[in-house]
Each structure stands twice: as C-alpha cells, then as structure tokens.
PyMOL Python script that loads the backbone (N, CA, C, O; Angstrom):
from pymol import cmd

cmd.read_pdbstr("""\
ATOM      1  N   UNK A   1    -102.861-236.872-248.450  1.00  0.00           N
ATOM      2  CA  UNK A   1    -102.502-235.530-248.054  1.00  0.00           C
ATOM      3  C   UNK A   1    -101.853-234.838-249.255  1.00  0.00           C
ATOM      4  O   UNK A   1    -101.070-235.454-249.978  1.00  0.00           O
ATOM      5  N   UNK A   2    -102.168-233.599-249.461  1.00  0.00           N
ATOM      6  CA  UNK A   2    -101.629-232.793-250.554  1.00  0.00           C
ATOM      7  C   UNK A   2    -100.525-231.909-249.994  1.00  0.00           C
ATOM      8  O   UNK A   2    -100.670-231.359-248.902  1.00  0.00           O
ATOM      9  N   UNK A   3     -99.422-231.763-250.727  1.00  0.00           N
ATOM     10  CA  UNK A   3     -98.315-230.910-250.304  1.00  0.00           C
ATOM     11  C   UNK A   3     -98.523-229.489-250.822  1.00  0.00           C
ATOM     12  O   UNK A   3     -98.912-229.281-251.972  1.00  0.00           O
ATOM     13  N   UNK A   4     -98.258-228.523-249.956  1.00  0.00           N
ATOM     14  CA  UNK A   4     -98.344-227.104-250.324  1.00  0.00           C
ATOM     15  C   UNK A   4     -96.964-226.494-250.102  1.00  0.00           C
ATOM     16  O   UNK A   4     -96.482-226.449-248.970  1.00  0.00           O
ATOM     17  N   UNK A   5     -96.323-226.023-251.176  1.00  0.00           N
ATOM     18  CA  UNK A   5     -94.953-225.502-251.108  1.00  0.00           C
ATOM     19  C   UNK A   5     -94.967-224.008-250.819  1.00  0.00           C
ATOM     20  O   UNK A   5     -95.700-223.248-251.451  1.00  0.00           O
ATOM     21  N   UNK A   6     -94.145-223.597-249.853  1.00  0.00           N
ATOM     22  CA  UNK A   6     -94.110-222.191-249.449  1.00  0.00           C
ATOM     23  C   UNK A   6     -92.689-221.666-249.447  1.00  0.00           C
ATOM     24  O   UNK A   6     -91.741-222.378-249.118  1.00  0.00           O
ATOM     25  N   UNK A   7     -92.563-220.399-249.823  1.00  0.00           N
ATOM     26  CA  UNK A   7     -91.274-219.741-249.655  1.00  0.00           C
ATOM     27  C   UNK A   7     -91.341-218.733-248.517  1.00  0.00           C
ATOM     28  O   UNK A   7     -90.313-218.415-247.920  1.00  0.00           O
ATOM     29  N   UNK A   8     -92.509-218.232-248.211  1.00  0.00           N
ATOM     30  CA  UNK A   8     -92.711-217.346-247.058  1.00  0.00           C
ATOM     31  C   UNK A   8     -94.160-217.454-246.626  1.00  0.00           C
ATOM     32  O   UNK A   8     -95.081-217.245-247.416  1.00  0.00           O
ATOM     33  N   UNK A   9     -94.339-217.779-245.372  1.00  0.00           N
ATOM     34  CA  UNK A   9     -95.694-217.820-244.834  1.00  0.00           C
ATOM     35  C   UNK A   9     -95.619-217.848-243.320  1.00  0.00           C
ATOM     36  O   UNK A   9     -94.575-218.155-242.743  1.00  0.00           O
ATOM     37  N   UNK A  10     -96.700-217.534-242.700  1.00  0.00           N
ATOM     38  CA  UNK A  10     -96.811-217.648-241.252  1.00  0.00           C
ATOM     39  C   UNK A  10     -97.102-219.109-240.942  1.00  0.00           C
ATOM     40  O   UNK A  10     -98.228-219.570-241.122  1.00  0.00           O
ATOM     41  N   UNK A  11     -96.093-219.837-240.479  1.00  0.00           N
ATOM     42  CA  UNK A  11     -96.239-221.271-240.249  1.00  0.00           C
ATOM     43  C   UNK A  11     -97.326-221.580-239.242  1.00  0.00           C
ATOM     44  O   UNK A  11     -98.081-222.535-239.425  1.00  0.00           O
ATOM     45  N   UNK A  12     -97.420-220.804-238.196  1.00  0.00           N
ATOM     46  CA  UNK A  12     -98.420-221.071-237.158  1.00  0.00           C
ATOM     47  C   UNK A  12     -99.831-220.878-237.706  1.00  0.00           C
ATOM     48  O   UNK A  12    -100.729-221.659-237.392  1.00  0.00           O
ATOM     49  N   UNK A  13    -100.032-219.852-238.515  1.00  0.00           N
ATOM     50  CA  UNK A  13    -101.345-219.625-239.123  1.00  0.00           C
ATOM     51  C   UNK A  13    -101.672-220.741-240.115  1.00  0.00           C
ATOM     52  O   UNK A  13    -102.803-221.227-240.149  1.00  0.00           O
ATOM     53  N   UNK A  14    -100.694-221.149-240.920  1.00  0.00           N
ATOM     54  CA  UNK A  14    -100.918-222.260-241.841  1.00  0.00           C
ATOM     55  C   UNK A  14    -101.347-223.505-241.072  1.00  0.00           C
ATOM     56  O   UNK A  14    -102.297-224.186-241.457  1.00  0.00           O
ATOM     57  N   UNK A  15    -100.638-223.798-239.983  1.00  0.00           N
ATOM     58  CA  UNK A  15    -100.943-225.000-239.204  1.00  0.00           C
ATOM     59  C   UNK A  15    -102.372-224.945-238.662  1.00  0.00           C
ATOM     60  O   UNK A  15    -103.094-225.941-238.717  1.00  0.00           O
ATOM     61  N   UNK A  16    -102.780-223.791-238.142  1.00  0.00           N
ATOM     62  CA  UNK A  16    -104.142-223.646-237.624  1.00  0.00           C
ATOM     63  C   UNK A  16    -105.185-223.884-238.706  1.00  0.00           C
ATOM     64  O   UNK A  16    -106.194-224.550-238.471  1.00  0.00           O
ATOM     65  N   UNK A  17    -104.941-223.338-239.889  1.00  0.00           N
ATOM     66  CA  UNK A  17    -105.936-223.393-240.955  1.00  0.00           C
ATOM     67  C   UNK A  17    -105.900-224.702-241.746  1.00  0.00           C
ATOM     68  O   UNK A  17    -106.946-225.226-242.127  1.00  0.00           O
ATOM     69  N   UNK A  18    -104.709-225.226-241.990  1.00  0.00           N
ATOM     70  CA  UNK A  18    -104.589-226.340-242.939  1.00  0.00           C
ATOM     71  C   UNK A  18    -103.716-227.488-242.457  1.00  0.00           C
ATOM     72  O   UNK A  18    -103.585-228.493-243.156  1.00  0.00           O
ATOM     73  N   UNK A  19    -103.126-227.364-241.298  1.00  0.00           N
ATOM     74  CA  UNK A  19    -102.083-228.273-240.856  1.00  0.00           C
ATOM     75  C   UNK A  19    -102.411-229.746-240.826  1.00  0.00           C
ATOM     76  O   UNK A  19    -101.508-230.579-240.904  1.00  0.00           O
ATOM     77  N   UNK A  20    -103.681-230.090-240.714  1.00  0.00           N
ATOM     78  CA  UNK A  20    -104.027-231.509-240.677  1.00  0.00           C
ATOM     79  C   UNK A  20    -104.598-231.995-242.009  1.00  0.00           C
ATOM     80  O   UNK A  20    -104.987-233.156-242.141  1.00  0.00           O
ATOM     81  N   UNK A  21    -104.645-231.093-242.999  1.00  0.00           N
ATOM     82  CA  UNK A  21    -105.164-231.448-244.313  1.00  0.00           C
ATOM     83  C   UNK A  21    -104.124-231.304-245.422  1.00  0.00           C
ATOM     84  O   UNK A  21    -104.215-231.963-246.458  1.00  0.00           O
ATOM     85  N   UNK A  22    -103.145-230.445-245.198  1.00  0.00           N
ATOM     86  CA  UNK A  22    -102.106-230.210-246.195  1.00  0.00           C
ATOM     87  C   UNK A  22    -100.740-230.482-245.597  1.00  0.00           C
ATOM     88  O   UNK A  22    -100.508-230.240-244.412  1.00  0.00           O
ATOM     89  N   UNK A  23     -99.854-230.980-246.412  1.00  0.00           N
ATOM     90  CA  UNK A  23     -98.472-231.203-246.005  1.00  0.00           C
ATOM     91  C   UNK A  23     -97.684-229.919-246.262  1.00  0.00           C
ATOM     92  O   UNK A  23     -97.674-229.413-247.384  1.00  0.00           O
ATOM     93  N   UNK A  24     -97.031-229.394-245.238  1.00  0.00           N
ATOM     94  CA  UNK A  24     -96.230-228.180-245.366  1.00  0.00           C
ATOM     95  C   UNK A  24     -94.904-228.547-246.010  1.00  0.00           C
ATOM     96  O   UNK A  24     -94.235-229.485-245.576  1.00  0.00           O
ATOM     97  N   UNK A  25     -94.518-227.799-247.060  1.00  0.00           N
ATOM     98  CA  UNK A  25     -93.323-228.133-247.832  1.00  0.00           C
ATOM     99  C   UNK A  25     -92.491-226.870-248.013  1.00  0.00           C
ATOM    100  O   UNK A  25     -92.985-225.863-248.521  1.00  0.00           O
ATOM    101  N   UNK A  26     -91.242-226.923-247.603  1.00  0.00           N
ATOM    102  CA  UNK A  26     -90.323-225.816-247.863  1.00  0.00           C
ATOM    103  C   UNK A  26     -90.025-224.987-246.645  1.00  0.00           C
ATOM    104  O   UNK A  26     -90.002-225.490-245.522  1.00  0.00           O
ATOM    105  N   UNK A  27     -89.798-223.724-246.870  1.00  0.00           N
ATOM    106  CA  UNK A  27     -89.656-222.674-245.872  1.00  0.00           C
ATOM    107  C   UNK A  27     -88.260-222.475-245.303  1.00  0.00           C
ATOM    108  O   UNK A  27     -88.089-221.560-244.497  1.00  0.00           O
ATOM    109  N   UNK A  28     -87.252-223.257-245.659  1.00  0.00           N
ATOM    110  CA  UNK A  28     -85.904-222.963-245.180  1.00  0.00           C
ATOM    111  C   UNK A  28     -85.348-221.884-246.111  1.00  0.00           C
ATOM    112  O   UNK A  28     -85.114-222.148-247.291  1.00  0.00           O
ATOM    113  N   UNK A  29     -85.133-220.665-245.590  1.00  0.00           N
ATOM    114  CA  UNK A  29     -84.746-219.547-246.453  1.00  0.00           C
ATOM    115  C   UNK A  29     -83.422-219.785-247.185  1.00  0.00           C
ATOM    116  O   UNK A  29     -82.451-220.280-246.612  1.00  0.00           O
ATOM    117  N   UNK A  30     -83.417-219.419-248.458  1.00  0.00           N
ATOM    118  CA  UNK A  30     -82.185-219.511-249.241  1.00  0.00           C
ATOM    119  C   UNK A  30     -81.078-218.675-248.645  1.00  0.00           C
ATOM    120  O   UNK A  30     -79.911-219.067-248.677  1.00  0.00           O
ATOM    121  N   UNK A  31     -81.437-217.516-248.097  1.00  0.00           N
ATOM    122  CA  UNK A  31     -80.420-216.648-247.494  1.00  0.00           C
ATOM    123  C   UNK A  31     -79.738-217.336-246.313  1.00  0.00           C
ATOM    124  O   UNK A  31     -78.542-217.154-246.088  1.00  0.00           O
ATOM    125  N   UNK A  32     -80.502-218.124-245.566  1.00  0.00           N
ATOM    126  CA  UNK A  32     -79.929-218.873-244.446  1.00  0.00           C
ATOM    127  C   UNK A  32     -78.979-219.956-244.959  1.00  0.00           C
ATOM    128  O   UNK A  32     -77.915-220.179-244.384  1.00  0.00           O
ATOM    129  N   UNK A  33     -79.364-220.612-246.023  1.00  0.00           N
ATOM    130  CA  UNK A  33     -78.528-221.668-246.584  1.00  0.00           C
ATOM    131  C   UNK A  33     -77.231-221.123-247.177  1.00  0.00           C
ATOM    132  O   UNK A  33     -76.218-221.822-247.210  1.00  0.00           O
ATOM    133  N   UNK A  34     -77.264-219.871-247.645  1.00  0.00           N
ATOM    134  CA  UNK A  34     -76.084-219.261-248.271  1.00  0.00           C
ATOM    135  C   UNK A  34     -75.204-218.555-247.254  1.00  0.00           C
ATOM    136  O   UNK A  34     -73.981-218.682-247.306  1.00  0.00           O
ATOM    137  N   UNK A  35     -75.804-217.814-246.329  1.00  0.00           N
ATOM    138  CA  UNK A  35     -74.999-216.970-245.429  1.00  0.00           C
ATOM    139  C   UNK A  35     -75.024-217.407-243.971  1.00  0.00           C
ATOM    140  O   UNK A  35     -74.233-216.911-243.169  1.00  0.00           O
ATOM    141  N   UNK A  36     -75.910-218.319-243.613  1.00  0.00           N
ATOM    142  CA  UNK A  36     -76.006-218.744-242.218  1.00  0.00           C
ATOM    143  C   UNK A  36     -74.907-219.718-241.836  1.00  0.00           C
ATOM    144  O   UNK A  36     -74.114-220.159-242.667  1.00  0.00           O
ATOM    145  N   UNK A  37     -74.887-220.034-240.564  1.00  0.00           N
ATOM    146  CA  UNK A  37     -73.950-221.032-240.062  1.00  0.00           C
ATOM    147  C   UNK A  37     -74.661-222.380-239.984  1.00  0.00           C
ATOM    148  O   UNK A  37     -75.891-222.426-239.960  1.00  0.00           O
ATOM    149  N   UNK A  38     -73.915-223.466-239.944  1.00  0.00           N
ATOM    150  CA  UNK A  38     -74.559-224.771-239.778  1.00  0.00           C
ATOM    151  C   UNK A  38     -75.430-224.835-238.517  1.00  0.00           C
ATOM    152  O   UNK A  38     -76.489-225.464-238.529  1.00  0.00           O
ATOM    153  N   UNK A  39     -75.002-224.206-237.462  1.00  0.00           N
ATOM    154  CA  UNK A  39     -75.782-224.190-236.228  1.00  0.00           C
ATOM    155  C   UNK A  39     -77.119-223.473-236.423  1.00  0.00           C
ATOM    156  O   UNK A  39     -78.152-223.936-235.938  1.00  0.00           O
ATOM    157  N   UNK A  40     -77.099-222.352-237.127  1.00  0.00           N
ATOM    158  CA  UNK A  40     -78.335-221.613-237.401  1.00  0.00           C
ATOM    159  C   UNK A  40     -79.286-222.429-238.271  1.00  0.00           C
ATOM    160  O   UNK A  40     -80.498-222.424-238.053  1.00  0.00           O
ATOM    161  N   UNK A  41     -78.730-223.130-239.256  1.00  0.00           N
ATOM    162  CA  UNK A  41     -79.557-223.970-240.123  1.00  0.00           C
ATOM    163  C   UNK A  41     -80.192-225.086-239.301  1.00  0.00           C
ATOM    164  O   UNK A  41     -81.391-225.338-239.423  1.00  0.00           O
ATOM    165  N   UNK A  42     -79.403-225.754-238.466  1.00  0.00           N
ATOM    166  CA  UNK A  42     -79.944-226.835-237.635  1.00  0.00           C
ATOM    167  C   UNK A  42     -81.048-226.329-236.725  1.00  0.00           C
ATOM    168  O   UNK A  42     -82.094-226.967-236.602  1.00  0.00           O
ATOM    169  N   UNK A  43     -80.825-225.191-236.087  1.00  0.00           N
ATOM    170  CA  UNK A  43     -81.844-224.633-235.188  1.00  0.00           C
ATOM    171  C   UNK A  43     -83.131-224.331-235.945  1.00  0.00           C
ATOM    172  O   UNK A  43     -84.221-224.621-235.453  1.00  0.00           O
ATOM    173  N   UNK A  44     -83.014-223.753-237.132  1.00  0.00           N
ATOM    174  CA  UNK A  44     -84.195-223.415-237.935  1.00  0.00           C
ATOM    175  C   UNK A  44     -84.962-224.675-238.313  1.00  0.00           C
ATOM    176  O   UNK A  44     -86.184-224.727-238.176  1.00  0.00           O
ATOM    177  N   UNK A  45     -84.249-225.684-238.784  1.00  0.00           N
ATOM    178  CA  UNK A  45     -84.894-226.923-239.218  1.00  0.00           C
ATOM    179  C   UNK A  45     -85.533-227.644-238.032  1.00  0.00           C
ATOM    180  O   UNK A  45     -86.638-228.174-238.151  1.00  0.00           O
ATOM    181  N   UNK A  46     -84.853-227.666-236.905  1.00  0.00           N
ATOM    182  CA  UNK A  46     -85.421-228.311-235.718  1.00  0.00           C
ATOM    183  C   UNK A  46     -86.720-227.631-235.292  1.00  0.00           C
ATOM    184  O   UNK A  46     -87.683-228.301-234.918  1.00  0.00           O
ATOM    185  N   UNK A  47     -86.745-226.298-235.350  1.00  0.00           N
ATOM    186  CA  UNK A  47     -87.969-225.560-235.013  1.00  0.00           C
ATOM    187  C   UNK A  47     -89.081-225.869-236.010  1.00  0.00           C
ATOM    188  O   UNK A  47     -90.239-226.030-235.625  1.00  0.00           O
ATOM    189  N   UNK A  48     -88.732-225.951-237.274  1.00  0.00           N
ATOM    190  CA  UNK A  48     -89.709-226.289-238.309  1.00  0.00           C
ATOM    191  C   UNK A  48     -90.307-227.673-238.049  1.00  0.00           C
ATOM    192  O   UNK A  48     -91.519-227.860-238.151  1.00  0.00           O
ATOM    193  N   UNK A  49     -89.458-228.629-237.716  1.00  0.00           N
ATOM    194  CA  UNK A  49     -89.939-229.986-237.427  1.00  0.00           C
ATOM    195  C   UNK A  49     -90.824-229.986-236.186  1.00  0.00           C
ATOM    196  O   UNK A  49     -91.874-230.627-236.172  1.00  0.00           O
ATOM    197  N   UNK A  50     -90.408-229.276-235.151  1.00  0.00           N
ATOM    198  CA  UNK A  50     -91.222-229.193-233.928  1.00  0.00           C
ATOM    199  C   UNK A  50     -92.590-228.588-234.213  1.00  0.00           C
ATOM    200  O   UNK A  50     -93.598-229.041-233.669  1.00  0.00           O
ATOM    201  N   UNK A  51     -92.628-227.562-235.068  1.00  0.00           N
ATOM    202  CA  UNK A  51     -93.901-226.904-235.395  1.00  0.00           C
ATOM    203  C   UNK A  51     -94.898-227.871-236.029  1.00  0.00           C
ATOM    204  O   UNK A  51     -96.101-227.757-235.794  1.00  0.00           O
ATOM    205  N   UNK A  52     -94.412-228.821-236.830  1.00  0.00           N
ATOM    206  CA  UNK A  52     -95.318-229.689-237.573  1.00  0.00           C
ATOM    207  C   UNK A  52     -95.267-231.151-237.133  1.00  0.00           C
ATOM    208  O   UNK A  52     -95.842-232.010-237.802  1.00  0.00           O
ATOM    209  N   UNK A  53     -94.607-231.445-236.045  1.00  0.00           N
ATOM    210  CA  UNK A  53     -94.449-232.827-235.588  1.00  0.00           C
ATOM    211  C   UNK A  53     -95.782-233.524-235.358  1.00  0.00           C
ATOM    212  O   UNK A  53     -95.904-234.722-235.610  1.00  0.00           O
ATOM    213  N   UNK A  54     -96.763-232.801-234.891  1.00  0.00           N
ATOM    214  CA  UNK A  54     -98.047-233.433-234.570  1.00  0.00           C
ATOM    215  C   UNK A  54     -99.015-233.507-235.753  1.00  0.00           C
ATOM    216  O   UNK A  54    -100.126-234.016-235.607  1.00  0.00           O
ATOM    217  N   UNK A  55     -98.605-233.006-236.922  1.00  0.00           N
ATOM    218  CA  UNK A  55     -99.509-233.034-238.073  1.00  0.00           C
ATOM    219  C   UNK A  55     -99.238-234.211-238.994  1.00  0.00           C
ATOM    220  O   UNK A  55    -100.123-234.637-239.736  1.00  0.00           O
ATOM    221  N   UNK A  56     -98.020-234.738-238.950  1.00  0.00           N
ATOM    222  CA  UNK A  56     -97.669-235.834-239.843  1.00  0.00           C
ATOM    223  C   UNK A  56     -97.416-235.398-241.264  1.00  0.00           C
ATOM    224  O   UNK A  56     -97.267-236.242-242.147  1.00  0.00           O
ATOM    225  N   UNK A  57     -97.363-234.093-241.511  1.00  0.00           N
ATOM    226  CA  UNK A  57     -97.165-233.617-242.872  1.00  0.00           C
ATOM    227  C   UNK A  57     -96.134-232.520-242.971  1.00  0.00           C
ATOM    228  O   UNK A  57     -96.446-231.350-242.745  1.00  0.00           O
ATOM    229  N   UNK A  58     -94.887-232.887-243.312  1.00  0.00           N
ATOM    230  CA  UNK A  58     -93.830-231.891-243.472  1.00  0.00           C
ATOM    231  C   UNK A  58     -92.796-232.426-244.448  1.00  0.00           C
ATOM    232  O   UNK A  58     -92.343-233.565-244.328  1.00  0.00           O
ATOM    233  N   UNK A  59     -92.427-231.598-245.412  1.00  0.00           N
ATOM    234  CA  UNK A  59     -91.299-231.872-246.299  1.00  0.00           C
ATOM    235  C   UNK A  59     -90.325-230.728-246.085  1.00  0.00           C
ATOM    236  O   UNK A  59     -90.631-229.578-246.400  1.00  0.00           O
ATOM    237  N   UNK A  60     -89.159-231.038-245.554  1.00  0.00           N
ATOM    238  CA  UNK A  60     -88.146-230.013-245.302  1.00  0.00           C
ATOM    239  C   UNK A  60     -87.398-229.768-246.609  1.00  0.00           C
ATOM    240  O   UNK A  60     -86.847-230.690-247.210  1.00  0.00           O
ATOM    241  N   UNK A  61     -87.392-228.506-247.034  1.00  0.00           N
ATOM    242  CA  UNK A  61     -86.778-228.132-248.301  1.00  0.00           C
ATOM    243  C   UNK A  61     -86.475-226.644-248.244  1.00  0.00           C
ATOM    244  O   UNK A  61     -86.962-225.929-247.368  1.00  0.00           O
ATOM    245  N   UNK A  62     -85.682-226.199-249.167  1.00  0.00           N
ATOM    246  CA  UNK A  62     -85.441-224.773-249.284  1.00  0.00           C
ATOM    247  C   UNK A  62     -86.712-224.058-249.712  1.00  0.00           C
ATOM    248  O   UNK A  62     -87.574-224.638-250.373  1.00  0.00           O
ATOM    249  N   UNK A  63     -86.817-222.804-249.330  1.00  0.00           N
ATOM    250  CA  UNK A  63     -88.002-222.022-249.679  1.00  0.00           C
ATOM    251  C   UNK A  63     -88.198-221.966-251.193  1.00  0.00           C
ATOM    252  O   UNK A  63     -89.317-222.103-251.686  1.00  0.00           O
ATOM    253  N   UNK A  64     -87.119-221.766-251.914  1.00  0.00           N
ATOM    254  CA  UNK A  64     -87.154-221.748-253.380  1.00  0.00           C
ATOM    255  C   UNK A  64     -86.164-222.763-253.919  1.00  0.00           C
ATOM    256  O   UNK A  64     -85.433-222.479-254.868  1.00  0.00           O
ATOM    257  N   UNK A  65     -86.137-223.925-253.329  1.00  0.00           N
ATOM    258  CA  UNK A  65     -85.186-225.003-253.640  1.00  0.00           C
ATOM    259  C   UNK A  65     -83.855-224.702-252.938  1.00  0.00           C
ATOM    260  O   UNK A  65     -83.649-223.610-252.409  1.00  0.00           O
ATOM    261  N   UNK A  66     -82.996-225.654-252.946  1.00  0.00           N
ATOM    262  CA  UNK A  66     -81.659-225.458-252.380  1.00  0.00           C
ATOM    263  C   UNK A  66     -80.743-225.203-253.561  1.00  0.00           C
ATOM    264  O   UNK A  66     -80.473-226.100-254.360  1.00  0.00           O
ATOM    265  N   UNK A  67     -80.272-223.983-253.663  1.00  0.00           N
ATOM    266  CA  UNK A  67     -79.517-223.543-254.836  1.00  0.00           C
ATOM    267  C   UNK A  67     -78.045-223.935-254.746  1.00  0.00           C
ATOM    268  O   UNK A  67     -77.560-224.361-253.698  1.00  0.00           O
ATOM    269  N   UNK A  68     -77.366-223.783-255.844  1.00  0.00           N
ATOM    270  CA  UNK A  68     -75.933-224.059-255.907  1.00  0.00           C
ATOM    271  C   UNK A  68     -75.104-223.134-255.043  1.00  0.00           C
ATOM    272  O   UNK A  68     -73.950-223.433-254.738  1.00  0.00           O
ATOM    273  N   UNK A  69     -75.685-222.007-254.645  1.00  0.00           N
ATOM    274  CA  UNK A  69     -74.964-221.063-253.793  1.00  0.00           C
ATOM    275  C   UNK A  69     -74.977-221.473-252.325  1.00  0.00           C
ATOM    276  O   UNK A  69     -74.233-220.912-251.521  1.00  0.00           O
ATOM    277  N   UNK A  70     -75.808-222.439-251.968  1.00  0.00           N
ATOM    278  CA  UNK A  70     -75.885-222.886-250.572  1.00  0.00           C
ATOM    279  C   UNK A  70     -74.537-223.458-250.152  1.00  0.00           C
ATOM    280  O   UNK A  70     -73.887-224.182-250.907  1.00  0.00           O
ATOM    281  N   UNK A  71     -74.137-223.121-248.944  1.00  0.00           N
ATOM    282  CA  UNK A  71     -72.875-223.641-248.417  1.00  0.00           C
ATOM    283  C   UNK A  71     -73.032-225.141-248.167  1.00  0.00           C
ATOM    284  O   UNK A  71     -74.008-225.559-247.545  1.00  0.00           O
ATOM    285  N   UNK A  72     -72.090-225.954-248.641  1.00  0.00           N
ATOM    286  CA  UNK A  72     -72.196-227.408-248.457  1.00  0.00           C
ATOM    287  C   UNK A  72     -72.382-227.815-246.993  1.00  0.00           C
ATOM    288  O   UNK A  72     -73.124-228.751-246.697  1.00  0.00           O
ATOM    289  N   UNK A  73     -71.707-227.112-246.082  1.00  0.00           N
ATOM    290  CA  UNK A  73     -71.845-227.449-244.662  1.00  0.00           C
ATOM    291  C   UNK A  73     -73.257-227.146-244.149  1.00  0.00           C
ATOM    292  O   UNK A  73     -73.720-227.771-243.195  1.00  0.00           O
ATOM    293  N   UNK A  74     -73.939-226.186-244.783  1.00  0.00           N
ATOM    294  CA  UNK A  74     -75.318-225.889-244.389  1.00  0.00           C
ATOM    295  C   UNK A  74     -76.287-226.938-244.929  1.00  0.00           C
ATOM    296  O   UNK A  74     -77.275-227.275-244.276  1.00  0.00           O
ATOM    297  N   UNK A  75     -75.999-227.448-246.118  1.00  0.00           N
ATOM    298  CA  UNK A  75     -76.824-228.535-246.655  1.00  0.00           C
ATOM    299  C   UNK A  75     -76.686-229.765-245.754  1.00  0.00           C
ATOM    300  O   UNK A  75     -77.672-230.441-245.463  1.00  0.00           O
ATOM    301  N   UNK A  76     -75.470-230.047-245.320  1.00  0.00           N
ATOM    302  CA  UNK A  76     -75.249-231.179-244.403  1.00  0.00           C
ATOM    303  C   UNK A  76     -75.949-230.940-243.073  1.00  0.00           C
ATOM    304  O   UNK A  76     -76.507-231.872-242.494  1.00  0.00           O
ATOM    305  N   UNK A  77     -75.926-229.706-242.579  1.00  0.00           N
ATOM    306  CA  UNK A  77     -76.588-229.381-241.312  1.00  0.00           C
ATOM    307  C   UNK A  77     -78.093-229.582-241.433  1.00  0.00           C
ATOM    308  O   UNK A  77     -78.726-230.076-240.500  1.00  0.00           O
ATOM    309  N   UNK A  78     -78.672-229.208-242.565  1.00  0.00           N
ATOM    310  CA  UNK A  78     -80.097-229.426-242.788  1.00  0.00           C
ATOM    311  C   UNK A  78     -80.392-230.928-242.720  1.00  0.00           C
ATOM    312  O   UNK A  78     -81.329-231.355-242.045  1.00  0.00           O
ATOM    313  N   UNK A  79     -79.602-231.702-243.409  1.00  0.00           N
ATOM    314  CA  UNK A  79     -79.800-233.161-243.434  1.00  0.00           C
ATOM    315  C   UNK A  79     -79.628-233.764-242.033  1.00  0.00           C
ATOM    316  O   UNK A  79     -80.409-234.625-241.628  1.00  0.00           O
ATOM    317  N   UNK A  80     -78.622-233.317-241.306  1.00  0.00           N
ATOM    318  CA  UNK A  80     -78.375-233.834-239.955  1.00  0.00           C
ATOM    319  C   UNK A  80     -79.545-233.513-239.023  1.00  0.00           C
ATOM    320  O   UNK A  80     -79.947-234.352-238.217  1.00  0.00           O
ATOM    321  N   UNK A  81     -80.083-232.310-239.133  1.00  0.00           N
ATOM    322  CA  UNK A  81     -81.224-231.925-238.287  1.00  0.00           C
ATOM    323  C   UNK A  81     -82.437-232.801-238.589  1.00  0.00           C
ATOM    324  O   UNK A  81     -83.158-233.209-237.679  1.00  0.00           O
ATOM    325  N   UNK A  82     -82.657-233.087-239.864  1.00  0.00           N
ATOM    326  CA  UNK A  82     -83.777-233.966-240.230  1.00  0.00           C
ATOM    327  C   UNK A  82     -83.529-235.366-239.694  1.00  0.00           C
ATOM    328  O   UNK A  82     -84.448-235.999-239.174  1.00  0.00           O
ATOM    329  N   UNK A  83     -82.307-235.859-239.811  1.00  0.00           N
ATOM    330  CA  UNK A  83     -81.992-237.199-239.294  1.00  0.00           C
ATOM    331  C   UNK A  83     -82.171-237.272-237.774  1.00  0.00           C
ATOM    332  O   UNK A  83     -82.644-238.276-237.241  1.00  0.00           O
ATOM    333  N   UNK A  84     -81.787-236.196-237.090  1.00  0.00           N
ATOM    334  CA  UNK A  84     -81.857-236.185-235.618  1.00  0.00           C
ATOM    335  C   UNK A  84     -83.281-236.005-235.101  1.00  0.00           C
ATOM    336  O   UNK A  84     -83.649-236.602-234.090  1.00  0.00           O
ATOM    337  N   UNK A  85     -84.084-235.194-235.780  1.00  0.00           N
ATOM    338  CA  UNK A  85     -85.391-234.811-235.238  1.00  0.00           C
ATOM    339  C   UNK A  85     -86.582-235.341-236.026  1.00  0.00           C
ATOM    340  O   UNK A  85     -87.702-235.355-235.514  1.00  0.00           O
ATOM    341  N   UNK A  86     -86.363-235.769-237.237  1.00  0.00           N
ATOM    342  CA  UNK A  86     -87.458-236.231-238.071  1.00  0.00           C
ATOM    343  C   UNK A  86     -87.834-237.663-237.776  1.00  0.00           C
ATOM    344  O   UNK A  86     -87.169-238.357-237.007  1.00  0.00           O
ATOM    345  N   UNK A  87     -88.901-238.087-238.395  1.00  0.00           N
ATOM    346  CA  UNK A  87     -89.377-239.457-238.214  1.00  0.00           C
ATOM    347  C   UNK A  87     -89.184-240.230-239.502  1.00  0.00           C
ATOM    348  O   UNK A  87     -89.520-241.412-239.569  1.00  0.00           O
TER     349      UNK A  87
END
""", "prot")
cmd.dss("prot")
cmd.show_as("cartoon", "prot")
cmd.util.cbc("prot")
cmd.orient("prot")
C-alpha cells in the first residue's frame, strides 16, 4: 500500500476513490493542534480513525506535520485517541 499525505481533502471522496489502494496520511489541522482543546483533538482523531477503520490504511499525523506551536496537551490527546481507537 502506498501512503498519500494530505493537508486538506474530502476524506469521504478520497475513501471512495482510493481508500482500498492508498493509505491516508495526515489531515489533523495544525490550527486544531495549536488552538483546539484536547477534547476537540480527540474527537477529530476518533472520527478520522472511524472513517478509515475498514480500509486498513491510515497514518494519523498533522496536516502539515505537528509543529512546535502545537499545545503539548493536544499532542498527548492525539496519541491517546490513537491508543484508544487505533489498531
């Protein structure tokens, strides 16, 4: 499987077109990591995992990497959501 990194895309359309051939990588907005709450980050990541759970191809990452401006508690929330919902 080949990974395709995205910073903005229609996840549902990607899944329909490529979801079983390409691994979806990224999509957690930097703005969410910087200004969001840990709860908002967890909810976003959980939804992302649910969207791609049946494809077997997902790499959870920041849309444009996780920058130094990201709140540490949001980075932990991202990791916790992956631990709770990921495989």
